[in-house]
TORNU-500550 format. One record per atom (N, C-alpha, C, O): x, y, z; residue in three letters. Coordinates in steps of 0.2 Angstrom, whole numbers, plus 5000, padded with zeros to 4 digits. Example, Ala and Ser with C-alpha at 12.3 -4.5 7.8 and 13.67 -1.06 7.14 Angstrom:
# residues 2
506649725039ALA
506249785039ALA
506649845039ALA
507149835042ALA
506449895035SER
506849955036SER
506450005039SER
506750065040SER
***
This chain:
# residues 78
500449945000MET
500050005000MET
500450065000MET
500750085005MET
500650094994PRO
501050154993PRO
500750214997PRO
500250234996PRO
501250245001THR
501050305004THR
501250364999THR
501850364997THR
500850414998LEU
501050464993LEU
501350514997LEU
501950544995LEU
501150535003PHE
501450585007PHE
501050585014PHE
500550565015PHE
501350625019GLU
501050635025GLU
501150705027GLU
501750725028GLU
500550735028LEU
500550805030LEU
500150825036LEU
499550795036LEU
500350865040PHE
499850885046PHE
499550825050PHE
499050825052PHE
499950765050GLY
499750715053GLY
499250665049GLY
498950625052GLY
499150685043ILE
498650645039ILE
499050605034ILE
499450635030ILE
498950545033ARG
499350505028ARG
498850495022ARG
498250475023ARG
499150505016PHE
498850495010PHE
499150435006PHE
499750435005PHE
498750385005TYR
498950325002TYR
498450294997TYR
497850314997TYR
498650244993PHE
498150204990PHE
498450124990PHE
499050114992PHE
498050084988TYR
498250014988TYR
498449994981TYR
498350024976TYR
498849934981SER
499149914974SER
498649894969SER
498749894963SER
498049864972ASP
497549844967ASP
496949884967ASP
496349864967ASP
497049954966GLU
496449994966GLU
496049994960GLU
496249964955GLU
495550024960HIS
495050034954HIS
494850104953HIS
495050144957HIS
494650114947LEU
494350184946LEU
493750194949LEU
493350154951LEU
493550264950PRO
493950324949PRO
494550334953PRO
494650304958PRO
494950374951ILE
495650384954ILE
495450414961ILE
495050464962ILE
495650384966HIS
495550404973HIS
496150394978HIS
496550354976HIS
496050424984VAL
496550404989VAL
496250394995VAL
495650414996VAL
496550354999HIS
496350345006HIS
496750395011HIS
497350405009HIS
496450415016ILE
496750455021ILE
496650425028ILE
496150395029ILE
497150445032GLN
497150415039GLN
497450455043GLN
498050485042GLN
497150465049ASN
497550505055ASN
497350465061ASN
497050405061ASN
497550495067GLY
497450455073GLY
496650445075GLY
496550405079GLY
496250485071ASP
495550475073ASP
495150425068ASP
494650405071ASP
495450415062GLY
495050365058GLY
495350365051GLY
495950385050GLY
494950345046ARG
495050345039ARG
494550365035ARG
493950375037ARG
494750385029ALA
494250405024ALA
494450395017ALA
495050375016ALA
494050395012LYS
494150385005LYS
493950445002LYS
493350465002LYS
494350474997VAL
494250534993VAL
494350524986VAL
494950504984VAL
493850534982ASN
493950534975ASN
494350594973ASN
494250644976ASN
494850584968VAL
495350634966VAL
495150664959VAL
495250714958VAL
494950614955TYR
494750634948TYR
494150584946TYR
494150524947TYR
493650614942PRO
493650674939PRO
493450734944PRO
493650794942PRO
493150724949THR
493050774954THR
493350754961THR
493350694963THR
493450804965ILE
493750794972ILE
493150784976ILE
492750834977ILE
492950724980GLU
492450724984GLU
492550664989GLU
492850614987GLU
492250674995VAL
492350625000VAL
491850574999VAL
491250584998VAL
492050504998VAL
491650454997VAL
491450415003VAL
490850405004VAL
491950415008SER
491750385015SER
492150415020SER
492750435019SER
491950425026ASN
492350445032ASN
492150405038ASN
491550395040ASN
492650375041ASN
492550335047ASN
492950365052ASN
493450335054ASN
492750425055GLY
493050445061GLY
493450515061GLY
493650545066GLY
493650535055ILE
494050595054ILE
493650655055ILE
493150655052ILE
493850695059ARG
493550755061ARG
493450805055ARG
493850805050ARG
492850845054PRO
492750885049PRO
493350935047PRO
493450945041PRO
493650965052LYS
494251005051LYS
494750975048LYS
495151005043LYS
494950915049ASP
495450875046ASP
495250855039ASP
495650845035ASP
494650835038ILE
494350825031ILE
494550885027ILE
494750875021ILE
494350945029LYS
494451005026LYS
495151015024LYS
495351035018LYS
495651005029LYS
496351005027LYS
496550955022LYS
496850975017LYS
496250895022ALA
496450845017ALA
496250865010ALA
496550855005ALA
495650895010LEU
495350915003LEU
495750975000LEU
495850974994LEU
496051015004VAL
496451075002VAL
497051044999VAL
497351064994VAL
497350995003ILE
497950965001ILE
497850924994ILE
498350924990ILE
497350884994ILE
497250844988ILE
497150894982ILE
497350884977ILE
496750954983GLU
496650994978GLU
497351024975GLU
497451034969GLU
497751044980THR
498451074979THR
498851024975THR
499251044970THR
498850954977TYR
499250904974TYR
498850864969TYR
499150804967TYR
498350884967GLN
497850834962GLN
498250814956GLN
498250754955GLN
498650854953ASP
498950834947ASP
499550784948ASP
499650734945ASP
499850794954ASP
500350744956ASP
500150684958ASP
500350624956ASP
499550684962ILE
499250614964ILE
499050574958ILE
499150514957ILE
498750614953ILE
498450574947ILE
499050544943ILE
499050494941ILE
499650584943ASP
500250554939ASP
500450494943ASP
500650444939ASP
500550494949VAL
500850444953VAL
500350384952VAL
500550324951VAL
499650394953TRP
499150344952TRP
499250304945TRP
499350244945TRP
499350344940ARG
499350314933ARG
500050284932ARG
500050224929ARG
500550304934LYS
501150274934LYS
501150204937LYS
501450154935LYS
500950204943TYR
500950144948TYR
500450094945TYR
500650034945TYR
499850114942HIS
499350064939HIS
499450054932HIS
499050024929HIS
499950084929GLY
500150064922GLY
499650094917GLY
499550074911GLY
499350154919GLU
498850184914GLU
499150234909GLU
498850264905GLU
***
């Protein structure tokens, strides 16, 4: 399960056998969530992460969206 980066105590990662749409999993000390990255950024599920931390994660994903997509495509051979 490749970790893309860790910022502000939030880990951003995906699994090696992922499926479309392009998405990332995030995790911190409170819980986990899944966020679609492309075609739109949206929270798919949240299991315990506080709203303020979700907001931080969404800003980070928006900032690094192109980089996340590039890594996803390279890793999954697209």
